[in-house]
N, C-alpha and C positions, 0 to 999 in steps of 0.2 A: 226335819230339817234336812233338807236335801238340796242338790245343786240347782241354782236358778241361773238361767242363761238369758241375758238381755239381748234381744235382736234389735239392732239399731235401725236397720232399713230393710225393706222387703220389696222385691220386684213384682211386677204384675204376673210374671211367670210363676213365681213361688206361690202366689195366692191361687192361681188357677190349678197348679199341681196339687196343692193341699185340698182344694175343693174336690178335685177328681179322686183323691185318696179317701174321701169320706169325711174330711174335716168339716167343722162348722155345724151350724144349727140345722136341725130338721126343719124342713119347710112344708107348708101345707097342713091341713087339719087331720089327715089320716092317710093310710096306705091304700093300695088298690083294693084291698079287702074291706075297706071301710073302718078299719081299726084306727084308734088314736095312736100315733107314733111318737115316741120320745127316745132321745139318745142320752147315753151316759158314758163318760170316759172315766176310767179308774186305774189304779195301780195294783189291783189285787190279782197279780199274774203268777205269783209263786206257788210253791207247794207247802208253805207254812200254814198253820191252823187258821190264822186270821183271814188270809186270802181265800182259803177254802170255804170258810164260813160265810164271807161276804158274797162269794159267787153263788153259794147255795141259796142265799136269801133272794138274789136276783132270779135264779131259776124257779124258785117257789113262787115268786111274784108273777112271773110269766104264766105259770100253770094256773094260778088262782085268779088271774085277770086276763081272760082270753080276748077281751076287747081292747087291750092295751098292747101294742107292739113295742117291745123294748129293744132298741139297737144298742148293745153294750160293746164297748171296745176297751180292752185292757192293754195298758202300756207300762213298761218298766218305769220306775219313778223318774229317772233322769229324762227319759223320752217324753213322759207326760208333761213335765214342767216345760220342756222346750216347746212341745207342740202347743200347749195352752198359750204360751206367750206369742207364738207365731199367729195362731188364729185370733188372738186378742187384737193384734195389730190390724187385722182385716175385719174386725167386728163380726166374727163368724164363730161364736162360742157354741159348744154342744149345749143341750138343754140342762143337763146335770153334769157336774164334773168334780172330782176330788180336787180340793185346793187347800192351801196352807193359811194359818192365821197371821195376823199382824201385817207385815209388809206386803205380801201378795194380795191379801184381801183389800187392803187400802188402795193398792194400785189398780185393781180391777174395779173397785167402786169409783175411783177417780176417773177411770176410763169409761164410766157409764155402761158397764157390762153386766152388772149384777142387779137383782132385785131383792129387797129385804124379805125376811120370813116372819116378821113380827105378828102378822095376822094369824099364821099357823101356830105360833107359840102361844098367843093369847087364847086360841081356841082349845089348847091342850095344856092347861096350867100345871097339871100333875107331871107333865113332861118337862116343861120349862123350869119348874121350881126344884127339880131333882138333880140338877147339875151341881158339881162342887163349886165352892165360892170362886168367883172371878173367871169361871170357865168360858163365859161368853165374851169376855173383854176383847180377846184377839179377833173376834168376828164382828165387833161393834164399831161402827163408824158414824160419827155425828149423831149418836143416840139411836141409830137403827141397827138391828141385828141381821146379819147376812148369812149366818150358818150356825151350826152347833158342832162341837168336837165329837168325833166318833171313836176316839181313843185318848190315851194320855201318853205323851212321848218324851220321857226323860232320855237324855242322849249319851251319857258318859258313864257306863258301868264297866267295871272290869269283871269279865267272866273268866274264871281261872280253874285249871285242872288240879284239884287237890292232890291227886296221885302223883303228878309230876313234881309239885311243890314238896311233897313228903319224900319222894325219891332222892332229891338233892338237898334236903334239909333247909328249904327256903321258907322264911316266914311270910305270911300274907301281909303285904305292906300297908302300914297305917301312916307312915311318914314318907316324905320324898326320898330321904336317904335310904330307907328300907327298900323302896322301889328301885333305886339305883343299884343297891346291893343285889337284889333279885336278878336284875338285868345282867349284871356281871357274872353271877353264878351260872345262869342258864347259858350264856354265851360260852363260858368255859367248858360246858358239857355238851356243846353242839345242839342245844335246844333253842328254837326261836323264842325269845322272851315274849314279844307281843306281835301277833299276826296283824298285818295291815294291808288293806287293799284300797289305794287312793287314786286309782285310775279315773274314777268319777270324783272330781276334785273336792266335792263337798265333805268327804268322809272325815278327813283330819279336822277340818273346821268344826263340823257338827258333833262328832263323837268324842273328840279329845280336847281341841284347843279352846272351845268356848268355856268349858269348865276350868281348864288349866289357867286361862287368862283371868277368869273371875276370882280364882284363888289369890292371884297376885294383885289385880287392880281393884277388886271389889265391884259390886254391881252398880253402885251409884256413879262411879267414874265412867263405866261403860255407857250408861244411859245418857250421861252428859256429853260424852264424845259422839254418840249417835246424833244428838241434837246440835252438836257443835256449840255447846253453851257451857263454857267453863272447863272443858277438857278437849284434848286433841290426841289423835292416834300416834302422834310423834312424841308424846309425853314419855318420861323415863320408865314409868311402870309398865307401859305397853311394850316398849323395847325389851324390858326384862322378861316379860311373858314370852315374847317371840324367841328370845335367846334360850329360855328354859326348854321350849319345844325343840329348838335346834340341837341343844345338848343331848336330848333323848336320841335323836338321829345319830349324832356323833358317837354316842355310847353303844350303838348297835342294838337299840331297843327293838328295831323292826328288821324283818328279813330283807335281803337284797331284792331289788326290783319291785318295791312296794307301790311305786307310782304306775306300774304297768299291769297290775291285776285289780279286779273289781271286788266289791263287797262279798259277792257270792264265793269267789275263789279264796278270799280272806277267811271266811267261815270254814271253808273246806280244809284249810291248813290246820285250823283248830280241831275240826272233826277228826282229822287223821292223826291226831296226837303229836303233831310236829311242833306245835306252839303251846307254851305254858299258859298264855293269856291271850285274850282278844278284847279290845275295848270297842263297845258298840252300844247302841241305844236299847231301850226296853223292848222295842219291836223285834229285836233279834231272838228273844226268848221263844217266841212261837216257832221259829225256824229250828232252834236247838231242840225243843221238845219233840218236834215232828221228825227231824232228820239226823240228829247226832247219833252215832253208835252208842249202844248201852254203856260200854266201858268208859266212854267220854262223858256222856250225859249223867251217869250215876256219880261221877266224881266232880262235876261242875258246881261251883258255888259263885256267889256274886258279892262284890263290894264296890265302893265308890272310889274315885281318884283320891289319893292321899293328900293330906294337908301340906302346905308349903310354908316353911318357917318365914316369918316376917311379912307374909302377904296381908293385904288389906281385906280380903274376902273371907267369908265364913267357910268353915271346914266341912260342915255337914250339909252340903248342898250339891246339886248337880244341875247342869243346864238342861233346858228342854222347852217344850211347848205343850199346850193342852191337847194337841192332836189335830189331824186333818179333819176337814168337814166337806160338805157338798155345796158347791156354788150353784145358784139357780140363774139361768140366763135371763137377762132383762127383757128379751123378746117373747118369753113364754106368756101366754094368756089363755083364758077360756078353758076348754076341755083338756088341752095339752098341759096347761099349768096344773090343773087338778090331778091329772094322771102322774105328772112328775112329782108333785108334793106327796102323793100317796106312796110312791117308791121311796122318796126321801125319808118319809116317816118309817117305812119298813126297815131301812138301812140304819137310820140314826135315832129312831125312837127307842122306847124301853126294850122291845124285843131285840133290836139290833145291838143295843148296848150290852144286853145279857149274852148274846151270841159272841160278841167281842171278848167279854170277860171270860167266857167259857173256852175261848180259843187261846188262853194263856197270854192275853194282851190287856194291859192296864187301860182303864177308862176314866174319863172325867165326869163320871156319873155315880150317884149314890146307889150302889148295889153291894150287898154283903157277899163276900166270896164264900162259896161252899168249900171249905178246906178239905172235906172228906172226898170230894170229887176232883179237885184241882191237882195238877201235877206238883210234886213237892218243890221243884225248883221255882215254879210260879208263885207258890205260897211264900217262898223265901224272898222273892222280889217284891211281892205285895206287902209283906210285913216290913221290909226295908224301907219302902216308900212311905210308911206311916210316920217316919221320923225324919225323912230327908226333904228339904225344901227345894223347889225348882227355881232356878235363875234363868235369865234369857239366853237362848242360843243365838249366836251372832247373826245367822241368816234370817232370823225371825224379825230382827229390828233394823238391820242395814238395808238400804235400798238395793235394787237388783244389780246395778253397776258396781257398787261397793262390795257386795257379796261375791261377785265374780272376781274382783281384784284380790280379796283376802283368800279366796279358795285357791286361785292360781299362785298367789304369793306364798302360801304355806307349802305348796308343792315345791316351789323354787327354794324356799328356805331349807327344806329337808334335803335338798340336793346341793347344799353349801351356799345358798344365797345369803344376802346380808339382811339382818333384821331392820336396819335403818331404811333400806330401800323399800322393803315391804310396807313398813309403817308410813313412809312418805306417800307411796302410791295410794294406800287406803285413805290417808288423811285427805289427799287431793280429791278422791272420788266422793267421799262422804261430804266434804265441804261444798262440792258442786251440787250434790243432791239436796243439801240443806240450804242452798242459795247463799252461802257464806263466802 
């Protein structure tokens, strides 16, 4: 669940520049060497274990398939989302590309940019039938399946440094009041309570607010508001959710300048021992395991956002999606399609799913975790998720325009904006998207 940017208009110059920069679909049946050429865009650019594992699969595929030329391009997540929406407007998609379930998938299908993968799934029933229940729903449009999840992405975990908690006698919060007490105690001792990097404006929405709001409004209300059928984003429960988030900012839950640093810098504050907590998705664990200093990693544990008294939502849930998948360009056919689907299967098939799980990343696939080989912190996350249910993250259900409105609105809210203004703008955007 990451930032989505809607590009409302594109000039001819933009399209030409993008094409010149390598954007768009590979053309022709092969390279000058007679190879079949396919392109893939992905966001496996970091040094976390998941990204490293996926890049290795691509390299192994290149070595094992000398007659297939793979042109792979890695972009940071925010850049990938932006670039995909730009080339989508010009109908120049790469052959394969990382994409997100639900709203993005539906928009690309409605734009006639994707082709379904039902034939490939039917030819590999042991693959298709091994996904967890409902895992394919976010990639299914009008009964056709357009991708499969390559991970599982719950979005709102509190990663906390137990040594810092013990140093100041702070209890790991299980209620909202205990969280507020923890924030006060850490501030009194010049410790950042919760590291936050919201420069890329999706972070607060995806990793904190989607779960916080669900605690207060409940999931049914949110889904009705998305459909604009029996609920509106100007309803009192949503205003309350916005004000609870605002109160966190006013209480000094986050360090100064949180809207000017990114997610990587946010994690660095935690790695450096300057913050007692960081709230992030399950994907952050692979980064922790690979890059956190031992004195931080060995003291890190995981919990979910505390319950909120009087809220309509369940307490033992966290927001999220089944995970990113690979989109297949509608233009692919013949030998190039066969080559692309072979790479698709290498990355998203059983071996790819196992490589993902082995990289300390949750999957939407039935594989038993080898606890003797997995990092203890990942075992902790894995076991936590056996009892925690996933509810929708906002940007998986809202349209692109509404997602941008709520992302920007939450930035403003934490800088002393008004909850009512944010709510009204979101209501207007979603009502327009729903044709209401």
